[in-house]
N, CA, C and O atoms as a MOPAC input file, in Angstrom:
PM7 MOZYME 1SCF
protein

 N     26.72800 1   -84.05000 1    11.86700 1
 C     27.79600 1   -82.71000 1    10.74400 1
 C     26.87900 1   -81.13000 1     9.96500 1
 O     26.18500 1   -81.03700 1     8.95200 1
 N     27.18600 1   -80.38000 1    10.71600 1
 C     27.14600 1   -79.07800 1     9.95300 1
 C     27.51400 1   -78.45100 1     9.50600 1
 O     28.40900 1   -77.81000 1    10.05600 1
 N     27.12400 1   -78.13800 1     8.17300 1
 C     27.70300 1   -77.06200 1     7.14700 1
 C     28.11600 1   -75.76100 1     7.64800 1
 O     27.42300 1   -75.20000 1     8.49600 1
 N     29.01700 1   -75.31200 1     7.27200 1
 C     28.57100 1   -73.78100 1     7.35000 1
 C     28.25500 1   -73.28300 1     5.65400 1
 O     28.50300 1   -73.75700 1     4.54500 1
 N     27.51100 1   -71.95300 1     6.23200 1
 C     27.21500 1   -71.45900 1     4.49800 1
 C     27.58000 1   -70.23500 1     4.61800 1
 O     27.56300 1   -69.56200 1     5.64900 1
 N     28.05200 1   -69.79800 1     3.14500 1
 C     28.94800 1   -68.64500 1     2.99000 1
 C     27.71900 1   -67.62700 1     2.56400 1
 O     26.98800 1   -67.93300 1     1.62200 1
 N     27.54800 1   -66.54000 1     3.22000 1
 C     26.46400 1   -65.19700 1     2.64700 1
 C     27.75300 1   -64.59200 1     1.62900 1
 O     28.98000 1   -64.54800 1     1.71600 1
 N     26.87000 1   -64.22300 1     0.77000 1
 C     27.58400 1   -63.36000 1    -0.12600 1
 C     27.74600 1   -61.78500 1     0.63700 1
 O     27.28000 1   -61.06600 1     1.52100 1
 N     28.23300 1   -61.82400 1     0.13200 1
 C     28.62700 1   -59.82300 1     1.01300 1
 C     27.43000 1   -59.20500 1    -0.10800 1
 O     27.13000 1   -59.40300 1    -1.28600 1
 N     26.96600 1   -58.35400 1     1.00500 1
 C     25.80000 1   -57.17000 1    -0.06600 1
 C     26.44800 1   -56.19300 1     0.04500 1
 O     26.29200 1   -55.51900 1     1.06300 1
 N     27.73300 1   -55.63300 1    -1.31800 1
 C     28.04500 1   -54.92800 1    -2.12300 1
 C     27.33000 1   -54.23600 1    -2.92300 1
 O     27.08200 1   -54.67500 1    -4.04600 1
 N     26.92700 1   -53.19700 1    -2.56100 1
 C     26.34700 1   -52.38700 1    -3.82100 1
 C     27.04200 1   -51.74300 1    -4.31900 1
 O     27.89800 1   -51.13500 1    -3.67600 1
 N     26.90700 1   -51.62200 1    -5.89600 1
 C     27.37700 1   -50.69700 1    -6.55100 1
 C     26.50500 1   -49.68200 1    -7.11700 1
 O     25.30600 1   -49.88500 1    -7.31100 1
 N     27.24100 1   -48.33000 1    -7.44700 1
 C     26.69700 1   -47.17100 1    -7.85000 1
 C     27.10800 1   -47.13600 1    -9.60700 1
 O     28.17500 1   -47.03100 1   -10.21200 1
 N     25.81700 1   -47.26600 1    -9.99100 1
 C     25.82400 1   -47.10400 1   -11.47100 1
 C     25.46300 1   -45.82800 1   -11.57000 1
 O     24.70400 1   -45.12000 1   -10.90800 1
 N     26.41300 1   -45.57400 1   -12.90400 1
 C     26.57400 1   -44.31700 1   -13.29600 1
 C     25.25600 1   -44.02300 1   -14.39500 1
 O     24.36800 1   -44.81100 1   -14.72000 1
 N     25.42900 1   -42.87000 1   -14.75300 1
 C     24.35700 1   -42.74700 1   -16.12000 1
 C     25.22600 1   -42.93400 1   -17.69800 1
 O     26.03600 1   -42.05000 1   -17.97600 1
 N     25.02000 1   -44.12000 1   -18.71400 1
 C     25.70500 1   -43.95900 1   -19.61200 1
 C     26.39100 1   -42.67000 1   -20.61400 1
 O     27.39800 1   -42.48500 1   -21.29700 1
 N     25.06100 1   -41.89100 1   -20.18500 1
 C     25.12200 1   -40.61400 1   -21.07100 1
 C     26.24200 1   -39.26200 1   -20.39500 1
 O     26.48600 1   -38.14800 1   -20.86000 1
 N     26.83400 1   -40.07600 1   -18.89600 1
 C     27.55300 1   -39.15900 1   -18.72900 1
 C     29.09400 1   -39.04700 1   -19.30800 1
 O     29.97300 1   -38.22800 1   -19.03900 1
 N     29.09200 1   -39.99800 1   -20.06100 1
 C     30.43600 1   -39.94100 1   -21.20700 1
 C     30.48100 1   -39.37500 1   -22.00900 1
 O     31.64200 1   -39.14600 1   -22.34600 1
 N     29.09700 1   -38.55900 1   -23.15100 1
 C     29.37000 1   -37.75900 1   -23.47900 1
 C     28.40700 1   -36.70100 1   -23.14900 1
 O     28.71100 1   -35.58800 1   -23.57700 1
 N     27.44700 1   -36.78500 1   -22.56400 1
 C     26.79800 1   -35.57600 1   -22.02200 1
 C     27.27800 1   -34.24500 1   -20.79400 1
 O     27.03900 1   -34.82200 1   -19.73400 1
 N     27.62600 1   -33.31100 1   -20.54600 1
 C     27.68000 1   -32.57200 1   -19.79700 1
 C     26.46800 1   -31.58700 1   -19.39400 1
 O     25.33900 1   -31.69400 1   -19.87200 1
 N     26.87600 1   -30.55200 1   -18.39100 1
 C     25.76800 1   -29.96500 1   -18.05900 1
 C     25.08700 1   -28.61600 1   -19.13700 1
 O     24.01600 1   -28.02200 1   -19.01400 1
 N     26.29600 1   -28.42600 1   -20.30200 1
 C     25.67800 1   -27.74200 1   -21.21800 1
 C     24.64900 1   -28.23500 1   -22.42400 1
 O     23.77100 1   -27.63600 1   -23.04500 1
 N     25.26700 1   -29.90800 1   -22.48700 1
 C     24.02700 1   -30.68700 1   -23.26200 1
 C     23.05400 1   -30.81000 1   -22.48300 1
 O     22.40900 1   -31.60000 1   -23.17200 1
 N     22.38900 1   -30.64100 1   -21.52200 1
 C     21.19300 1   -30.94200 1   -20.21300 1
 C     20.84400 1   -29.41200 1   -20.48300 1
 O     19.77800 1   -28.88100 1   -20.16900 1
 N     21.44900 1   -29.06100 1   -20.84100 1
 C     20.85000 1   -26.66900 1   -20.49000 1
 C     20.11300 1   -26.46800 1   -22.05400 1
 O     19.03500 1   -25.89300 1   -22.20100 1
 N     21.08000 1   -27.17900 1   -23.40400 1
 C     20.31900 1   -26.57700 1   -24.14600 1
 C     19.24100 1   -27.36700 1   -25.03600 1
 O     18.60300 1   -27.08600 1   -26.05000 1
 N     19.35600 1   -28.81200 1   -23.94800 1
 C     18.14100 1   -29.86900 1   -23.83700 1
 C     16.74500 1   -29.17100 1   -23.70700 1
 O     15.80800 1   -29.54100 1   -24.41400 1
 N     16.61000 1   -28.11500 1   -22.75700 1
 C     15.99000 1   -27.59200 1   -21.86000 1
 C     15.27300 1   -26.52100 1   -22.70000 1
 O     14.09900 1   -26.42300 1   -23.05600 1
 N     16.61000 1   -25.56700 1   -22.95100 1
 C     16.46000 1   -24.50700 1   -23.52800 1
 C     15.16700 1   -25.17000 1   -25.18900 1
 O     14.14500 1   -24.65800 1   -25.64500 1
 N     15.93600 1   -26.45100 1   -25.58800 1
 C     15.02300 1   -26.40500 1   -26.86100 1
 C     13.69900 1   -26.60200 1   -26.48100 1
 O     12.87200 1   -25.83900 1   -26.98000 1
 N     13.32400 1   -27.44100 1   -25.72300 1
 C     12.10200 1   -27.95400 1   -24.76200 1
 C     11.28800 1   -26.78000 1   -24.50000 1
 O     10.06300 1   -26.85200 1   -24.59400 1
 N     11.84600 1   -25.76700 1   -24.19700 1
 C     11.37500 1   -24.17300 1   -23.56500 1
 C     11.05000 1   -23.70500 1   -25.00400 1
 O      9.84500 1   -23.60100 1   -25.23300 1
 N     11.76300 1   -23.44900 1   -25.85900 1
 C     11.22800 1   -22.79000 1   -26.62900 1
 C     10.54100 1   -23.62700 1   -27.56000 1
 O     10.05700 1   -22.87700 1   -28.40700 1
 N     10.23400 1   -24.93700 1   -27.84200 1
 C      8.88900 1   -25.56100 1   -28.35200 1
 C      7.99500 1   -24.88200 1   -27.47300 1
 O      7.16400 1   -24.21200 1   -28.08700 1
 N      7.92400 1   -24.85200 1   -26.53400 1
 C      6.24900 1   -24.58100 1   -25.37200 1
 C      5.96700 1   -23.58200 1   -25.95600 1
 O      4.81500 1   -23.57100 1   -26.38800 1
 N      6.61800 1   -22.63400 1   -26.16900 1
 C      6.87000 1   -20.71200 1   -26.72700 1
 C      6.32300 1   -20.67600 1   -27.72900 1
 O      5.56200 1   -19.78500 1   -28.10700 1
 N      6.61700 1   -21.59200 1   -28.27100 1
 C      6.24600 1   -21.50000 1   -29.95100 1
 C      4.90600 1   -21.92200 1   -30.06900 1
 O      3.91200 1   -21.24200 1   -30.32400 1
 N      5.01000 1   -23.21300 1   -29.83500 1
 C      3.59700 1   -23.64700 1   -29.34300 1
 C      2.19300 1   -23.16600 1   -29.56100 1
 O      1.24100 1   -23.24700 1   -30.33800 1
 N      2.71300 1   -22.46200 1   -28.12000 1
 C      1.99900 1   -21.21500 1   -27.48400 1
 C      1.36900 1   -20.21100 1   -28.08200 1
 O      0.16500 1   -19.96900 1   -28.16600 1
 N      2.63100 1   -19.44900 1   -28.63400 1
 C      2.87900 1   -18.29900 1   -29.32200 1
 C      1.41600 1   -18.73800 1   -30.84500 1
 O      0.45600 1   -18.03500 1   -31.16000 1
 N      1.78900 1   -19.93800 1   -31.36300 1
 C      1.05200 1   -20.06800 1   -32.41200 1
 C     -0.47100 1   -20.87600 1   -31.92000 1
 O     -1.09500 1   -21.64400 1   -32.65200 1
 N     -0.80400 1   -20.55000 1   -30.73800 1
 C     -2.27500 1   -20.40000 1   -30.59100 1
 C     -2.81400 1   -19.34500 1   -30.15400 1
 O     -4.03800 1   -19.33400 1   -30.28100 1
 N     -2.45300 1   -18.63500 1   -29.78100 1
 C     -2.57700 1   -17.59700 1   -29.90500 1
 C     -3.28400 1   -16.39100 1   -31.42000 1
 O     -2.79100 1   -16.11900 1   -32.51400 1
 N     -4.88300 1   -15.85700 1   -30.60300 1
 C     -5.05000 1   -15.14300 1   -32.03600 1
 C     -6.11900 1   -16.11400 1   -32.92400 1
 O     -6.64900 1   -17.20000 1   -32.69300 1
 N     -6.16000 1   -15.20200 1   -34.01400 1
 C     -6.65500 1   -16.26600 1   -35.07800 1
 C     -5.52200 1   -17.34200 1   -35.88200 1
 O     -4.33500 1   -17.43600 1   -35.57300 1
 N     -6.00600 1   -17.88300 1   -36.65400 1
 C     -5.21200 1   -18.56900 1   -37.48900 1
 C     -4.10200 1   -17.93400 1   -38.47700 1
 O     -2.98100 1   -18.29700 1   -38.83300 1
 N     -5.02600 1   -16.68500 1   -38.79200 1
 C     -3.84700 1   -15.72700 1   -39.59800 1
 C     -3.03200 1   -14.97800 1   -38.96800 1
 O     -2.01900 1   -14.61000 1   -39.56200 1
 N     -3.17400 1   -14.72500 1   -38.14000 1
 C     -2.50800 1   -13.55000 1   -37.01700 1
 C     -0.78900 1   -13.60800 1   -37.91900 1
 O     -0.33500 1   -14.70600 1   -38.24100 1
 N     -0.18200 1   -12.59100 1   -38.15900 1
 C      1.14100 1   -12.68000 1   -37.40200 1
 C      1.99800 1   -13.72400 1   -36.63500 1
 O      2.73400 1   -14.58600 1   -37.11600 1
 N      1.77800 1   -13.49400 1   -35.54700 1
 C      2.03400 1   -14.51000 1   -34.48000 1
 C      1.91500 1   -15.96300 1   -34.96300 1
 O      3.02600 1   -16.49400 1   -34.95200 1
 N      1.00200 1   -16.73000 1   -35.35600 1
 C      0.25900 1   -18.05000 1   -36.26900 1
 C      1.32100 1   -18.11100 1   -37.07000 1
 O      2.03200 1   -19.10700 1   -36.93800 1
 N      1.74700 1   -16.98800 1   -38.19200 1
 C      2.39900 1   -17.62800 1   -39.54900 1
 C      3.95300 1   -16.72400 1   -39.30800 1
 O      4.77800 1   -17.09200 1   -40.14400 1
 N      4.21300 1   -16.20500 1   -38.84900 1
 C      5.55400 1   -15.62300 1   -38.75700 1
 C      6.43500 1   -15.89700 1   -37.62400 1
 O      7.42800 1   -16.60400 1   -37.79000 1
 N      6.16400 1   -15.41700 1   -36.53900 1
 C      6.62100 1   -15.41900 1   -35.20800 1
 C      7.12300 1   -16.94100 1   -34.78400 1
 O      8.29300 1   -17.25800 1   -34.57000 1
 N      5.81000 1   -17.92500 1   -34.70300 1
 C      5.86300 1   -18.84000 1   -33.92500 1
 C      6.55400 1   -19.69500 1   -34.67800 1
 O      7.43700 1   -20.18100 1   -33.97200 1
 N      6.60500 1   -20.31300 1   -36.25700 1
 C      7.56200 1   -21.03400 1   -37.06900 1
 C      8.55300 1   -20.52500 1   -37.13400 1
 O      9.26500 1   -21.23000 1   -37.84900 1
 N      9.25000 1   -19.39400 1   -36.69800 1
 C     10.66400 1   -19.21300 1   -36.73800 1
 C     11.02900 1   -19.40000 1   -35.47300 1
 O     12.22800 1   -19.60800 1   -35.28700 1
 N     10.42800 1   -19.38500 1   -34.69500 1
 C     10.96500 1   -19.96700 1   -32.74600 1
 C     10.79300 1   -21.88000 1   -32.77200 1
 O     11.47700 1   -22.61300 1   -32.05800 1
 N     10.01400 1   -22.24200 1   -33.49600 1
 C     10.09900 1   -24.10100 1   -34.08100 1
 C     11.03700 1   -23.82000 1   -34.69000 1
 O     12.00800 1   -24.28200 1   -34.09200 1
 N     11.34600 1   -23.28900 1   -35.60700 1
 C     12.94000 1   -23.65900 1   -36.31000 1
 C     13.39200 1   -23.86300 1   -35.49700 1
 O     13.64000 1   -25.04300 1   -35.25000 1
 N     13.77300 1   -22.83700 1   -34.59400 1
 C     15.03100 1   -22.57600 1   -34.40400 1
 C     15.33400 1   -23.29800 1   -33.00300 1
 O     16.37200 1   -23.28900 1   -32.34100 1
 N     14.24200 1   -23.85700 1   -32.78600 1
 C     14.64500 1   -24.83800 1   -32.03600 1
 C     14.58100 1   -26.49200 1   -32.16000 1
 O     15.06700 1   -27.31300 1   -31.38300 1
 N     13.80800 1   -26.73200 1   -33.41400 1
 C     13.93200 1   -27.89000 1   -33.79100 1
 C     15.00700 1   -28.23600 1   -34.77600 1
 O     15.18600 1   -29.42900 1   -35.02500 1
 N     16.02000 1   -26.98000 1   -35.58500 1
 C     16.99800 1   -27.09000 1   -36.52000 1
 C     18.63800 1   -26.42500 1   -36.05900 1
 O     19.69300 1   -26.52400 1   -36.68500 1
 N     18.33800 1   -25.67000 1   -34.60800 1
 C     19.69100 1   -25.83600 1   -34.25400 1
 C     19.85700 1   -25.98600 1   -32.70300 1
 O     20.96700 1   -26.39600 1   -32.36200 1
 N     19.08800 1   -25.76700 1   -31.84500 1
 C     19.23300 1   -25.66200 1   -30.79000 1
 C     19.36800 1   -27.36600 1   -30.34200 1
 O     20.27700 1   -27.59100 1   -29.54300 1
 N     18.34500 1   -28.85700 1   -30.89800 1
 C     18.05700 1   -29.67900 1   -30.07100 1
 C     19.70300 1   -30.31900 1   -30.88700 1
 O     20.62300 1   -30.84200 1   -30.25800 1
 N     19.67900 1   -30.12300 1   -32.10400 1
 C     21.17000 1   -30.86900 1   -32.52100 1
 C     22.56900 1   -29.72700 1   -32.08300 1
 O     23.67600 1   -29.86200 1   -32.60500 1
 N     22.35100 1   -28.96400 1   -31.36600 1
 C     23.62800 1   -28.47200 1   -30.27000 1
 C     23.45500 1   -29.18700 1   -29.67600 1
 O     24.44200 1   -29.92100 1   -29.62900 1
 N     22.19800 1   -29.71600 1   -28.69300 1
 C     22.51600 1   -30.29600 1   -27.71900 1
 C     22.64900 1   -31.65300 1   -27.92000 1
 O     22.37100 1   -32.27800 1   -26.89700 1
 N     22.87900 1   -32.15000 1   -28.59000 1
 C     23.05600 1   -33.57200 1   -29.22700 1
 C     24.74200 1   -33.77300 1   -29.43000 1
 O     25.51800 1   -34.64500 1   -29.03900 1
 N     24.89300 1   -32.70000 1   -30.12900 1
 C     26.71800 1   -32.71400 1   -31.03900 1
 C     27.20900 1   -32.06200 1   -30.40800 1
 O     28.32700 1   -31.81700 1   -30.86000 1
 N     26.94300 1   -31.39400 1   -29.19400 1
 C     28.06500 1   -30.29200 1   -28.68900 1
 C     28.85300 1   -31.06500 1   -27.77800 1
 O     28.15400 1   -31.50900 1   -26.86800 1
 N     30.08000 1   -31.39000 1   -27.69600 1
 C     30.98400 1   -32.37300 1   -27.14300 1
 C     31.87300 1   -32.00600 1   -26.16900 1
 O     32.36100 1   -30.87700 1   -26.11300 1
 N     32.19400 1   -33.19000 1   -25.13200 1
 C     33.19700 1   -32.60800 1   -24.37200 1
 C     34.41700 1   -32.23100 1   -24.69500 1
 O     35.05600 1   -33.04600 1   -25.35900 1
 N     34.94600 1   -31.20400 1   -24.41100 1
 C     36.65000 1   -31.38400 1   -24.67800 1
 C     37.84900 1   -32.25900 1   -24.41600 1
 O     38.16000 1   -32.54700 1   -23.26000 1
 N     38.44900 1   -32.63700 1   -25.33100 1
 C     39.50900 1   -33.78800 1   -24.73300 1
 C     40.11600 1   -33.35500 1   -24.01600 1
 O     39.93600 1   -32.13900 1   -23.95700 1
 N     41.28800 1   -33.95600 1   -22.92000 1
 C     42.03100 1   -33.57800 1   -21.80300 1
 C     43.34000 1   -33.21800 1   -22.38200 1
 O     44.12500 1   -32.54300 1   -21.71500 1
 N     43.73000 1   -33.74800 1   -23.96000 1
 C     44.90300 1   -33.30800 1   -24.42500 1
 C     44.42600 1   -31.80900 1   -24.96900 1
 O     45.45800 1   -31.13900 1   -25.01200 1
 N     42.96500 1   -30.76200 1   -25.53000 1
 C     42.96400 1   -29.73100 1   -26.12800 1
 C     42.84500 1   -28.84900 1   -24.68000 1
 O     43.00100 1   -27.62800 1   -24.65500 1
 N     42.50100 1   -29.77800 1   -23.31300 1
 C     42.12600 1   -28.34300 1   -22.29100 1
 C     43.67600 1   -27.57200 1   -22.06900 1
 O     43.93600 1   -26.44000 1   -21.65900 1
 N     44.78800 1   -28.96300 1   -22.63300 1
 C     46.15400 1   -28.96900 1   -22.12500 1
 C     46.96700 1   -27.76400 1   -23.01500 1
 O     47.80700 1   -26.95700 1   -22.61500 1
 N     46.34000 1   -27.97200 1   -24.50100 1
 C     47.33200 1   -27.44600 1   -24.93800 1
 C     46.84900 1   -25.72300 1   -25.11000 1
 O     47.53200 1   -24.76400 1   -25.47100 1
 N     45.61100 1   -25.78300 1   -24.75500 1
 C     44.93100 1   -24.24000 1   -24.41800 1
 C     45.19700 1   -23.70800 1   -23.41800 1
 O     44.91800 1   -22.51500 1   -23.53800 1
 N     45.79200 1   -24.03600 1   -21.98400 1
 C     46.22500 1   -23.19600 1   -21.15000 1
 C     47.75600 1   -23.75800 1   -21.39700 1
 O     48.36600 1   -23.71600 1   -20.32800 1
 N     48.57300 1   -24.27600 1   -22.48200 1
 C     49.98700 1   -24.19400 1   -22.91400 1
 C     50.25500 1   -23.17300 1   -23.45400 1
 O     51.34500 1   -22.61700 1   -23.31700 1
 N     48.83000 1   -22.51800 1   -24.53600 1
 C     48.85000 1   -21.82400 1   -24.79300 1
 C     49.10300 1   -19.88300 1   -24.49100 1
 O     49.61100 1   -18.94600 1   -25.10700 1
 N     48.60000 1   -20.03500 1   -23.56300 1
 C     48.09900 1   -19.09900 1   -22.53000 1
 C     49.17800 1   -18.88100 1   -21.77600 1
 O     49.10900 1   -18.13000 1   -20.80400 1

């Protein structure tokens, strides 16, 4: 007696990122902008002596801007709901 062996079909499922629900292109752009500002800020801080204007004034301003505004903006910027988009189109 021979038995037939059923083979499981090899179906591949495409997995999407779990962040695609919450993050859009603009979120990633803000995140990249934040990292770029961090690199620029720390680079400016390394220029010249420790008591230069770049190290004490300009660099901290850039770093505070990146840490307190750009990174939270990249996290908390949300997608517009479909109903909000429809309401905006109706008003126009």
